[in-house]
C-alpha positions as CSV (number, residue, x, y, z in Angstrom):
1,M,0.4,-10.0,-25.0
2,T,2.4,-13.2,-24.3
3,S,1.1,-15.8,-22.0
4,V,1.4,-14.7,-18.4
5,T,2.0,-17.2,-15.6
6,I,3.2,-17.1,-12.0
7,G,6.2,-19.3,-11.4
8,S,7.8,-20.7,-8.4
9,L,8.4,-19.1,-5.0
10,I,11.9,-17.6,-5.2
11,T,12.3,-16.9,-1.5
12,T,10.5,-16.1,1.7
13,V,11.8,-13.3,4.0
14,K,11.0,-14.3,7.6
15,A,9.9,-10.9,8.8
16,G,7.2,-12.1,11.1
17,N,5.3,-8.8,10.8
18,T,2.3,-8.0,12.8
19,L,0.9,-5.9,10.0
20,G,3.3,-5.8,7.0
21,E,2.2,-3.2,4.4
22,G,3.2,-0.7,1.8
23,V,5.8,-2.7,-0.1
24,F,7.9,-1.3,-3.0
25,W,11.1,-2.1,-4.9
26,D,14.1,0.3,-5.0
27,Q,15.8,-0.2,-8.3
28,Q,18.9,1.9,-7.3
29,T,19.8,-0.3,-4.3
30,Q,18.2,-3.5,-5.5
31,S,16.3,-3.7,-2.2
32,I,12.7,-4.1,-1.0
33,W,11.1,-1.6,1.4
34,W,8.0,-2.0,3.5
35,T,6.4,-1.1,6.8
36,D,5.0,-3.0,9.8
37,I,2.3,-0.6,10.9
38,E,1.5,-2.0,14.3
39,D,5.1,-2.4,15.3
40,A,6.1,1.1,14.1
41,S,9.0,-0.2,12.0
42,I,10.3,0.2,8.5
43,F,12.1,-2.7,6.8
44,Q,14.6,-2.9,4.0
45,Y,15.7,-6.2,2.5
46,M,18.9,-6.2,0.4
47,I,18.7,-8.8,-2.3
48,D,22.4,-9.2,-3.0
49,T,23.4,-9.7,0.7
50,K,20.1,-11.1,1.9
51,Q,20.4,-8.6,4.8
52,L,17.2,-7.5,6.5
53,K,17.3,-4.1,8.2
54,A,14.7,-2.9,10.6
55,Y,14.3,0.8,11.5
56,S,12.4,1.7,14.6
57,M,10.1,4.7,13.9
58,P,8.8,7.4,16.3
59,Y,5.2,6.7,15.2
60,R,3.3,4.0,13.3
61,V,3.9,4.2,9.6
62,G,1.0,3.7,7.2
63,C,3.0,4.1,4.1
64,F,6.1,5.9,2.8
65,A,8.2,6.5,-0.3
66,L,11.7,7.4,-1.4
67,I,12.4,11.0,-2.6
68,K,14.3,12.0,-5.7
69,D,17.7,13.6,-5.0
70,D,17.0,13.5,-1.2
71,P,18.2,10.8,1.2
72,R,15.1,11.3,3.4
73,L,11.8,9.5,3.2
74,I,8.3,11.0,2.8
75,V,6.2,9.2,5.4
76,A,2.5,9.0,6.3
77,F,2.8,8.5,10.0
78,D,-0.3,7.7,11.9
79,R,-0.7,11.3,12.9
80,G,0.4,13.1,9.7
81,I,2.8,13.4,6.7
82,A,6.4,14.3,7.2
83,L,9.9,14.1,5.8
84,Y,12.0,11.8,7.9
85,D,15.8,11.2,8.1
86,L,16.5,7.5,9.0
87,N,20.0,8.4,10.1
88,S,19.3,11.4,12.3
89,A,15.7,10.7,13.2
90,E,14.8,14.3,12.3
91,I,11.2,15.0,11.3
92,E,10.0,17.8,9.2
93,W,6.2,17.8,9.3
94,L,4.4,18.7,6.1
95,A,0.8,18.2,7.0
96,E,-1.4,17.0,9.9
97,P,-4.8,17.3,8.2
98,E,-6.7,15.2,10.7
99,E,-5.3,16.3,14.0
100,H,-8.9,17.2,14.9
101,L,-9.7,13.4,14.4
102,P,-7.6,11.7,17.0
103,C,-9.1,8.3,16.3
104,N,-8.0,8.3,12.7
105,R,-4.6,7.2,11.3
106,F,-3.0,7.2,7.9
107,N,-3.0,3.9,6.1
108,D,-2.2,3.0,2.4
109,G,-0.5,5.3,0.0
110,R,1.8,5.6,-3.0
111,V,3.6,8.1,-5.3
112,D,1.8,8.8,-8.7
113,R,3.7,8.8,-12.0
114,Q,4.2,12.6,-11.8
115,G,5.9,12.3,-8.5
116,R,3.2,13.4,-6.0
117,F,2.7,11.5,-2.8
118,W,-0.8,10.2,-2.0
119,A,-2.0,8.7,1.3
120,G,-5.4,7.7,2.8
121,T,-6.7,7.5,6.3
122,M,-9.0,5.3,8.3
123,V,-10.6,5.1,11.7
124,D,-8.1,3.1,13.8
125,E,-9.5,-0.4,14.5
126,H,-9.4,0.0,18.3
127,S,-11.1,3.4,18.1
128,R,-13.7,2.0,15.7
129,H,-14.8,-0.6,18.3
130,V,-14.8,2.0,21.1
131,M,-16.8,4.6,19.1
132,S,-19.3,2.0,17.8
133,A,-20.2,1.2,21.4
134,F,-21.4,4.8,22.0
135,D,-22.7,5.8,18.5
136,S,-24.9,3.8,16.2
137,E,-24.4,6.0,13.2
138,P,-22.9,4.3,10.2
139,S,-20.8,7.4,9.5
140,I,-18.4,6.4,12.3
141,A,-16.7,4.0,9.9
142,T,-16.4,6.4,7.0
143,L,-14.4,9.3,8.5
144,G,-11.3,8.5,6.4
145,A,-10.1,10.6,3.5
146,L,-7.5,10.5,0.7
147,Y,-4.9,13.2,0.5
148,C,-2.3,14.3,-2.1
149,V,0.9,16.1,-1.3
150,D,2.1,18.0,-4.4
151,H,5.6,18.9,-5.5
152,Y,5.6,22.0,-3.2
153,A,4.5,20.0,-0.1
154,R,1.0,21.3,-0.3
155,C,-1.5,18.8,1.0
156,Q,-5.0,18.6,-0.6
157,K,-8.0,16.4,0.4
158,M,-9.1,14.5,-2.7
159,L,-11.8,12.0,-1.4
160,T,-13.9,11.8,1.7
161,G,-16.3,9.2,3.3
162,I,-13.7,6.4,3.3
163,G,-13.8,3.5,5.7
164,T,-10.3,2.1,5.1
165,A,-8.1,3.6,2.3
166,N,-6.3,1.0,0.2
167,S,-5.2,-0.2,-3.2
168,L,-3.9,3.1,-4.5
169,C,-2.3,2.8,-7.9
170,W,-2.3,4.2,-11.5
171,S,-2.5,2.8,-15.0
172,P,0.7,3.0,-16.9
173,D,-0.4,6.0,-18.9
174,S,-1.9,7.8,-15.8
175,Q,-5.4,7.7,-17.5
176,Y,-6.9,5.9,-14.5
177,M,-6.4,5.9,-10.7
178,Y,-7.5,2.9,-8.7
179,H,-8.5,3.1,-5.0
180,A,-10.3,0.7,-2.7
181,D,-12.4,1.3,0.4
182,S,-11.7,-2.1,2.0
183,T,-14.6,-1.9,4.4
184,K,-16.9,-1.5,1.4
185,Q,-15.2,-4.4,-0.4
186,Q,-14.8,-2.4,-3.6
187,I,-12.0,-1.2,-5.8
188,T,-13.0,2.0,-7.6
189,R,-11.5,3.3,-10.9
190,F,-11.4,7.0,-11.5
191,D,-10.5,9.0,-14.7
192,F,-7.4,10.7,-13.6
193,D,-6.4,14.2,-14.8
194,S,-2.7,14.2,-14.1
195,E,-2.2,17.9,-14.9
196,A,-5.1,19.3,-12.9
197,V,-4.8,16.6,-10.3
198,A,-8.5,15.8,-10.5
199,L,-10.5,12.6,-10.0
200,K,-13.5,12.1,-12.3
201,T,-16.1,9.6,-13.3
202,P,-15.7,7.0,-10.5
203,C,-16.9,3.5,-11.4
204,C,-16.9,0.1,-9.7
205,F,-13.9,-1.8,-11.0
206,A,-14.0,-5.0,-8.8
207,T,-15.6,-6.3,-5.7
208,T,-15.0,-9.0,-3.1
209,E,-17.5,-11.1,-1.1
210,G,-17.8,-12.7,2.2
211,H,-14.9,-12.1,4.6
212,V,-12.5,-11.2,1.8
213,F,-11.3,-7.5,1.5
214,P,-9.3,-5.7,-1.1
215,D,-6.0,-4.5,0.3
216,G,-2.9,-3.2,-1.5
217,S,-2.7,-3.2,-5.3
218,E,-0.3,-2.4,-8.1
219,V,-0.6,-2.2,-11.9
220,D,1.8,-4.1,-14.2
221,A,3.2,-2.8,-17.5
222,D,0.2,-4.1,-19.5
223,G,-2.3,-2.2,-17.2
224,Y,-3.5,-5.3,-15.3
225,L,-4.2,-4.7,-11.6
226,W,-2.8,-7.1,-9.0
227,N,-4.7,-7.0,-5.6
228,A,-3.8,-8.6,-2.3
229,Q,-7.0,-9.9,-0.8
230,W,-7.1,-9.8,3.0
231,G,-8.9,-12.8,4.4
232,G,-8.9,-14.6,1.1
233,G,-5.3,-15.9,1.2
234,K,-4.7,-14.9,-2.4
235,I,-3.5,-12.4,-5.0
236,V,-5.8,-11.7,-7.8
237,R,-4.9,-10.2,-11.2
238,Y,-7.6,-8.2,-12.9
239,T,-7.8,-7.3,-16.6
240,P,-8.2,-3.6,-17.4
241,D,-11.9,-4.3,-17.6
242,G,-12.1,-5.7,-14.1
243,D,-12.4,-9.4,-14.9
244,I,-10.4,-11.9,-12.9
245,D,-7.4,-13.1,-15.0
246,I,-5.2,-15.0,-12.5
247,S,-5.5,-16.0,-8.9
248,L,-2.5,-17.0,-6.8
249,S,-3.2,-18.9,-3.6
250,L,-0.8,-18.2,-0.7
251,P,0.1,-20.0,2.5
252,V,-1.3,-17.1,4.6
253,S,-4.8,-15.8,5.1
254,N,-3.9,-12.1,5.1
255,P,-1.7,-10.8,2.2
256,T,-1.6,-7.1,2.5
257,S,0.3,-5.4,-0.4
258,V,2.1,-6.2,-3.7
259,A,4.9,-4.8,-5.7
260,F,7.0,-5.7,-8.7
261,G,10.8,-6.0,-8.3
262,G,14.0,-7.7,-9.4
263,K,16.4,-6.4,-12.0
264,N,13.9,-7.1,-14.8
265,L,10.9,-6.1,-12.7
266,D,9.5,-9.7,-13.1
267,W,9.2,-10.6,-9.5
268,L,5.9,-10.4,-7.6
269,I,6.6,-9.3,-4.0
270,I,3.9,-9.7,-1.3
271,T,3.7,-8.6,2.3
272,S,1.4,-10.3,4.9
273,A,0.1,-9.9,8.4
274,K,-0.4,-11.9,11.6
275,H,-2.8,-9.2,12.8
276,G,-6.3,-10.5,13.4
277,L,-5.4,-14.2,13.5
278,S,-6.2,-16.4,16.4
279,D,-3.6,-18.6,18.1
280,Q,-5.0,-21.6,16.3
281,Q,-4.7,-19.8,13.0
282,L,-1.2,-18.7,13.7
283,T,-0.3,-22.4,14.4
284,L,-1.7,-23.4,11.0
285,E,0.0,-20.4,9.3
286,P,3.6,-20.2,10.6
287,Q,4.5,-18.0,7.7
288,A,1.9,-15.3,8.5
289,G,3.7,-11.9,8.6
290,D,6.5,-13.0,6.2
291,L,7.3,-11.5,2.8
292,F,7.1,-13.6,-0.3
293,I,8.8,-13.3,-3.7
294,Y,7.4,-15.1,-6.7
295,Q,8.9,-15.3,-10.3
296,L,6.6,-14.0,-13.1
297,H,6.7,-15.2,-16.7
298,G,5.6,-13.1,-19.6
299,I,5.0,-9.9,-17.6
300,N,6.9,-7.1,-16.0
301,G,6.0,-4.4,-13.6
302,L,6.9,-0.7,-13.7
303,A,9.5,1.0,-11.5
304,A,8.3,2.6,-8.3
305,N,8.0,6.4,-8.5
306,R,9.9,8.7,-6.1
307,Y,8.4,11.8,-4.6
308,L,9.5,14.8,-6.6
309,S,10.0,18.0,-4.6
310,K,10.2,21.1,-6.8
311,S,10.7,23.3,-3.8
312,R,14.2,22.0,-3.6
313,L,15.0,22.6,-7.3
């Protein structure tokens, strides 16, 4: 592999998000998509025109993805997973697997390389504080789960006992799936059976310490994992063996998710958040909540996958 370096900051999109998350690159329209969870908005930034569009959503959006041969989005709203038309605002609910857990909401997710949509849940932060005041059991913070929506819109629970689902991504050959429970400060690697849709042999891939938590991740074309580290003000690139390879310091404390973009997929795109920062911290971090684009040298990402619905074929 050639020498890999992170070049200069190409541009900053002044989004000012409360909780920017779930970023991905749309190769067809040469645009960047992401969500602001707390403001219940979806954003699209057009590279050629430098136009930033904001779409107000009916519920908070944990994550979402584009759909192959369908203008709608597949969206993990806080309350469930649905198909959503940005133009008409029509919703077609696919699954509400945790309607019996009103304190939970959907968080991070992504489409796997076979075109299935995955999304994980967590106990909402406000609910976590309220519940902890009445229940001392540690299980309160691990009521989240990870779900997979297959090509026929069937939703299956894949993991349980999660505090905050994050970092969902796959190796280039789909041999491995990566997933973080941010509250446990650990990224786990699973052997991934892409045909049977099964997760096997979980092992600790990487950990963080102190007040640094693994947030969104993505894997580059060489199989190295890039992780946004909430509270650490940095993006860390890990080797396929879990060793730290590169660390990029940012002007914000809370980066939230990463993606590769640009015509050659050699941009590193990073969302961030103002959420959780004090007034003093916000004064010191005027770019908190903005989106950053850095130039990469010697490395490329992989194109974002679209949800594939065989029920429409």
